[in-house]
VOBA-1610 file (N, C-alpha, C; in pm, whole numbers, padded with zeros to 5 digits, always signed):
BEGIN
Met+11110+10691-03407Met+11168+10734-03533Met+11248+10861-03509Thr+11372+10857-03557Thr+11460+10972-03546Thr+11498+11018-03686Val+11500+11148-03705Val+11541+11205-03833Val+11684+11257-03816Tyr+11774+11201-03896Tyr+11915+11241-03894Tyr+11945+11320-04021Gly+12042+11407-04011Gly+12087+11481-04128Gly+12233+11453-04153Tyr+12273+11467-04278Tyr+12415+11456-04313Tyr+12450+11572-04404Ala+12552+11649-04364Ala+12598+11764-04442Ala+12746+11748-04469Arg+12786+11789-04591Arg+12927+11777-04627Arg+12964+11887-04724Val+13082+11943-04703Val+13145+12031-04801Val+13282+11974-04831Ser+13337+12011-04946Ser+13462+11950-04990Ser+13587+12014-04932Thr+13583+12144-04907Thr+13704+12212-04862Thr+13679+12297-04739Asp+13787+12331-04672Asp+13777+12415-04553Asp+13725+12554-04586Gly+13743+12599-04710Gly+13698+12732-04750Gly+13547+12742-04764Gln+13478+12628-04769Gln+13333+12627-04783Gln+13268+12619-04645Thr+13142+12659-04638Thr+13072+12658-04511Thr+12956+12558-04514Leu+12931+12502-04398Leu+12821+12406-04381Leu+12691+12474-04338Asp+12696+12604-04309Asp+12584+12675-04248Asp+12452+12656-04321Asn+12450+12673-04453Asn+12327+12663-04530Asn+12268+12522-04522Gln+12353+12421-04538Gln+12305+12282-04530Gln+12249+12252-04391Leu+12322+12294-04288Leu+12278+12268-04151Leu+12142+12332-04124Ala+12122+12455-04171Ala+11995+12525-04151Ala+11881+12452-04223Gln+11906+12409-04347Gln+11803+12338-04424Gln+11766+12205-04358Leu+11867+12134-04311Leu+11840+12004-04249Leu+11761+12019-04120Arg+11797+12117-04040Arg+11724+12140-03914Arg+11581+12186-03943Ala+11564+12272-04045Ala+11430+12319-04081Ala+11343+12204-04131Ala+11406+12102-04189Ala+11332+11986-04240Ala+11305+11883-04131Gly+11352+11910-04009Gly+11321+11821-03897Gly+11434+11732-03849Ala+11555+11753-03897Ala+11667+11670-03850Ala+11695+11699-03704Glu+11691+11595-03623Glu+11715+11611-03479Glu+11864+11608-03448Lys+11938+11531-03524Lys+12083+11520-03508Lys+12143+11530-03648Val+12246+11615-03661Val+12310+11633-03792Val+12457+11596-03781Phe+12500+11512-03871Phe+12641+11475-03882Phe+12698+11556-03997Ser+12809+11625-03971Ser+12866+11709-04076Ser+13017+11694-04081Glu+13072+11717-04201Glu+13217+11708-04217Glu+13263+11787-04337Lys+13391+11820-04335Lys+13456+11889-04447Lys+13557+11793-04505Val+13513+11722-04608Val+13597+11620-04671Val+13547+11598-04814Ser+13635+11563-04903Ser+13598+11539-05042Ser+13497+11425-05053Gly+13400+11442-05141Gly+13302+11337-05165Gly+13363+11217-05235Ala+13481+11236-05294Ala+13549+11125-05361Ala+13601+11023-05260Lys+13621+11066-05135Lys+13665+10974-05031Lys+13548+10886-04990Thr+13570+10757-04989Thr+13462+10666-04950Thr+13460+10638-04801Asp+13569+10667-04732Asp+13575+10641-04588Asp+13556+10770-04509Arg+13436+10827-04522Arg+13404+10951-04451Arg+13351+10917-04312Ala+13422+10962-04211Ala+13395+10923-04072Ala+13254+10963-04025Met+13213+11085-04053Met+13083+11130-04004Met+12967+11064-04080Leu+12987+11034-04208Leu+12885+10960-04281Leu+12870+10821-04220Gln+12982+10760-04187Gln+12978+10628-04126Gln+12905+10633-03991Lys+12930+10739-03913Lys+12860+10754-03785Lys+12710+10770-03807Ala+12674+10848-03908Ala+12531+10867-03938Ala+12467+10734-03977Leu+12535+10659-04061Leu+12480+10529-04103Leu+12470+10433-03985Asn+12570+10435-03898Asn+12567+10348-03780Asn+12457+10385-03682Ala+12417+10513-03681Ala+12314+10559-03588Ala+12174+10518-03633Leu+12158+10490-03761Leu+12025+10460-03815Leu+11968+10330-03759Gly+11841+10336-03729Gly+11768+10218-03683Gly+11636+10206-03757Glu+11558+10107-03722Glu+11429+10081-03785Glu+11340+10206-03779Gly+11293+10251-03895Gly+11201+10364-03903Gly+11267+10501-03905Asp+11398+10507-03885Asp+11469+10635-03889Asp+11479+10684-04033Val+11516+10812-04048Val+11531+10871-04181Val+11661+10949-04185Leu+11734+10936-04295Leu+11855+11015-04317Leu+11823+11118-04424Leu+11847+11246-04392Leu+11823+11357-04485Leu+11954+11413-04537Val+11956+11452-04663Val+12065+11531-04719Val+12001+11644-04799Thr+12073+11755-04814Thr+12017+11867-04890Thr+12021+11841-05039Lys+12130+11781-05087Lys+12146+11748-05229Lys+12211+11612-05237Leu+12180+11539-05342Leu+12229+11403-05358Leu+12382+11398-05363Asp+12445+11499-05425Asp+12591+11495-05437Asp+12662+11519-05304Arg+12590+11556-05202Arg+12649+11568-05068Arg+12672+11430-05008Leu+12595+11331-05056Leu+12605+11195-05003Leu+12699+11109-05086Ala+12686+11115-05219Ala+12761+11023-05305Ala+12805+11093-05433Arg+12918+11048-05486Arg+12970+11104-05610Arg+12948+11014-05730Ser+12910+10888-05706Ser+12888+10796-05816Ser+12764+10713-05788Thr+12709+10656-05892Thr+12591+10571-05876Thr+12623+10452-05786Arg+12740+10395-05807Arg+12780+10279-05725Arg+12788+10318-05577Asp+12851+10431-05549Asp+12864+10479-05411Asp+12725+10504-05352Leu+12638+10566-05430Leu+12502+10593-05384Leu+12428+10464-05352Leu+12435+10369-05443Leu+12362+10244-05421Leu+12416+10165-05302Asn+12547+10168-05283Asn+12604+10102-05165Asn+12554+10168-05037Thr+12551+10300-05037Thr+12504+10373-04918Thr+12356+10348-04895Leu+12277+10351-05003Leu+12134+10325-04988Leu+12107+10183-04939Ala+12191+10089-04979Ala+12175+09951-04930Ala+12198+09946-04779Leu+12298+10018-04731Leu+12324+10022-04586Leu+12207+10085-04511Ile+12151+10191-04568Ile+12036+10257-04505Ile+11917+10161-04501Ser+11894+10092-04612Ser+11783+09997-04619Ser+11802+09881-04521Glu+11926+09831-04511Glu+11954+09720-04418Glu+11927+09759-04274Ala+11942+09889-04243Ala+11915+09937-04109Ala+11765+09955-04086Gly+11685+09938-04192Gly+11541+09957-04180Gly+11502+10103-04184Ala+11591+10186-04233Ala+11568+10331-04235Ala+11532+10378-04375Gly+11491+10504-04383Gly+11457+10568-04510Gly+11558+10675-04543Phe+11544+10732-04663Phe+11638+10832-04712Phe+11562+10937-04790Lys+11596+11065-04768Lys+11531+11174-04841Lys+11635+11276-04884Val+11613+11330-05004Val+11695+11440-05056Val+11604+11563-05061Leu+11642+11668-04990Leu+11555+11784-04978Leu+11529+11856-05110Asp+11629+11867-05197Asp+11607+11940-05322Asp+11551+11851-05433Asn+11523+11724-05403Asn+11468+11633-05501Asn+11367+11540-05432Pro+11244+11585-05419Pro+11143+11506-05346Pro+11121+11366-05402Ala+11158+11342-05529Ala+11141+11209-05585Ala+11236+11109-05519Met+11347+11158-05468Met+11444+11071-05399Met+11404+11060-05252Asp+11304+10980-05227Asp+11249+10963-05093Asp+11209+10817-05077Thr+11294+10739-05012Thr+11265+10596-04999Thr+11165+10565-04889Thr+11107+10669-04831Thr+11004+10643-04730Thr+10867+10626-04796Asn+10860+10642-04930Asn+10734+10618-05000Asn+10759+10525-05119Ile+10652+10471-05175Ile+10667+10371-05281Ile+10725+10429-05409His+10698+10555-05439His+10751+10616-05561His+10903+10630-05552Gly+10951+10670-05436Gly+11095+10683-05415Gly+11164+10548-05419Lys+11099+10447-05363Lys+11156+10313-05367Lys+11167+10263-05511Leu+11066+10295-05592Leu+11069+10256-05733Leu+11187+10324-05804Leu+11204+10454-05780Leu+11312+10528-05843Leu+11447+10468-05805Val+11467+10435-05679Val+11593+10375-05634Val+11612+10238-05699Ser+11505+10162-05713Ser+11515+10031-05779Ser+11556+10046-05924Val+11501+10145-05992Val+11538+10171-06132Val+11685+10211-06140Leu+11729+10299-06050Leu+11870+10338-06046Leu+11959+10216-06025Gly+11917+10129-05935Gly+11994+10007-05909Gly+12004+09919-06031Ala+11893+09905-06104Ala+11893+09822-06225Ala+11984+09882-06331Ile+11980+10015-06345Ile+12067+10082-06443Ile+12213+10063-06405Ala+12245+10077-06278Ala+12383+10060-06233Ala+12431+09917-06257Glu+12345+09820-06231Glu+12381+09680-06254Glu+12404+09653-06403Phe+12318+09710-06487Phe+12333+09698-06632Phe+12465+09761-06677Glu+12494+09880-06625Glu+12619+09950-06658Glu+12740+09865-06618Arg+12735+09805-06501Arg+12845+09721-06455Arg+12863+09600-06547Ser+12753+09540-06590Ser+12761+09426-06682Ser+12826+09466-06815Leu+12791+09585-06865Leu+12853+09634-06988Leu+13003+09654-06971Ile+13043+09709-06859Ile+13185+09732-06831Ile+13260+09600-06827Val+13203+09501-06760Val+13267+09369-06750Val+13281+09308-06890Ala+13175+09318-06972Ala+13179+09262-07107Ala+13284+09332-07192Arg+13287+09464-07187Arg+13386+09540-07267Arg+13527+09510-07221Thr+13547+09499-07092Thr+13680+09468-07039Thr+13725+09331-07087Gly+13635+09234-07081Gly+13668+09099-07129Gly+13703+09096-07276Glu+13626+09170-07356Glu+13653+09176-07500Glu+13788+09241-07526Gly+13817+09348-07457Gly+13945+09418-07474Gly+14062+09330-07433Arg+14044+09257-07327Arg+14148+09165-07279Arg+14173+09055-07383Ala+14066+09000-07439Ala+14079+08894-07540Ala+14150+08947-07665Arg+14115+09070-07708Arg+14183+09130-07824Arg+14331+09150-07797Ala+14362+09199-07676Ala+14502+09223-07640Ala+14581+09092-07640Met+14522+08986-07585Met+14591+08856-07582Met+14612+08803-07723Ala+14511+08822-07810Ala+14523+08778-07949Ala+14634+08853-08021Asn+14661+08975-07979Asn+14767+09057-08038Asn+14902+09037-07968Gly+14910+08937-07879Gly+15037+08904-07817Gly+15070+08977-07688Val+14978+09054-07635Val+15004+09122-07509Val+15004+09020-07397Lys+15105+09024-07314Lys+15113+08931-07201Lys+15068+09004-07075Phe+14988+08936-06996Phe+14938+08993-06871Phe+15018+08936-06755Gly+15014+09003-06644Gly+15085+08958-06526Gly+15206+09044-06499Pro+15282+09006-06398Pro+15399+09088-06361Pro+15506+09083-06469Lys+15581+09190-06480Lys+15691+09196-06575Lys+15807+09113-06521Tyr+15879+09051-06612Tyr+15996+08974-06572Tyr+16106+09071-06525Lys+16179+09029-06423Lys+16285+09114-06370Lys+16410+09110-06456Leu+16427+08999-06526Leu+16544+08983-06611Leu+16501+08950-06754Thr+16576+09000-06849Thr+16550+08966-06989Thr+16597+08823-07013Pro+16555+08760-07123Pro+16603+08624-07153Pro+16756+08620-07164His+16817+08722-07221His+16963+08727-07232His+17028+08732-07093Gln+16971+08816-07004Gln+17026+08826-06868Gln+17012+08694-06793Lys+16902+08622-06816Lys+16882+08493-06751Lys+16991+08394-06795Gln+17016+08387-06925Gln+17119+08295-06976Gln+17256+08331-06919Glu+17283+08461-06917Glu+17411+08509-06865Glu+17427+08473-06717Ala+17319+08492-06639Ala+17323+08462-06497Ala+17345+08313-06472Ile+17281+08228-06553Ile+17298+08082-06540Ile+17443+08045-06567Lys+17502+08102-06671Lys+17643+08074-06703Lys+17734+08119-06590Arg+17707+08237-06535Arg+17789+08288-06425Arg+17777+08198-06303Arg+17658+08146-06278Arg+17637+08055-06164Arg+17714+07925-06186Glu+17713+07876-06309Glu+17783+07752-06343Glu+17935+07766-06327Thr+17984+07889-06341Thr+18129+07912-06323Thr+18166+07933-06177Gly+18065+07927-06088Gly+18095+07933-05945Gly+18070+08068-05879Glu+18024+08166-05951Glu+17998+08297-05892Glu+17880+08283-05794Thr+17881+08358-05684Thr+17776+08345-05582Thr+17645+08408-05629Leu+17536+08354-05575Leu+17404+08408-05606Leu+17396+08556-05573Thr+17451+08593-05458Thr+17444+08731-05412Thr+17516+08826-05507Asp+17635+08785-05555Asp+17710+08870-05648Asp+17637+08886-05781Ile+17583+08776-05830Ile+17509+08781-05957Ile+17386+08871-05940Ala+17313+08850-05831Ala+17191+08926-05805Ala+17222+09076-05795Arg+17329+09109-05726Arg+17367+09249-05709Arg+17393+09317-05844Ser+17456+09246-05934Ser+17489+09305-06064Ser+17365+09333-06149Tyr+17255+09262-06123Tyr+17130+09285-06196Tyr+17028+09362-06113Asn+17066+09397-05992Asn+16978+09471-05901Asn+16848+09394-05873Val+16863+09264-05844Val+16751+09179-05806Val+16791+09102-05681Ser+16697+09029-05624Ser+16728+08950-05505Ser+16799+08820-05543His+16869+08762-05447His+16937+08635-05476His+16835+08524-05503Gln+16712+08538-05448Gln+16607+08439-05474Gln+16569+08437-05623Thr+16570+08555-05685Thr+16538+08563-05828Thr+16639+08482-05908Ile+16767+08495-05872Ile+16872+08423-05943Ile+16861+08273-05911Met+16828+08240-05788Met+16816+08101-05747Met+16706+08029-05825Arg+16597+08099-05857Arg+16484+08039-05930Arg+16517+08008-06076Leu+16626+08065-06126Leu+16661+08038-06267Leu+16704+07895-06277
//
């Protein structure tokens, strides 16, 4: 069993010293650290820490917001930790400890809440979309030419004007004119 730490600050003006000291004092043998916004999901050192985890290992963070900025991000990360057979602990919140049954319960509850929240979002989005369609809103890409421009382009084509010349005058490709 190896205890890993992960430390992160958002800007170069901040220091990692306090987090590194806390993680080492808590038993972290190897600490992965980086200076990058938590909003970024592709954090290189976090990925290295997750890749290093094996069966029975533990990943420590000083505060939950050092690991994830959203419930979805947290749950995705916790799923990766769990798939590796590892545990997770937050030093300033002993309840967030998946190495014991109470922590596992808390993470399960968080997961259920996040899933419920996602279902609500999907339902509200669907309802909003249906209302918009009922009010005549059209979805999909915008047409490149108005109906009047289409009729005009067809007439110009019938008089022998080239696709390229017609397309240039409307600032579209010749394929757009050809599809009319």
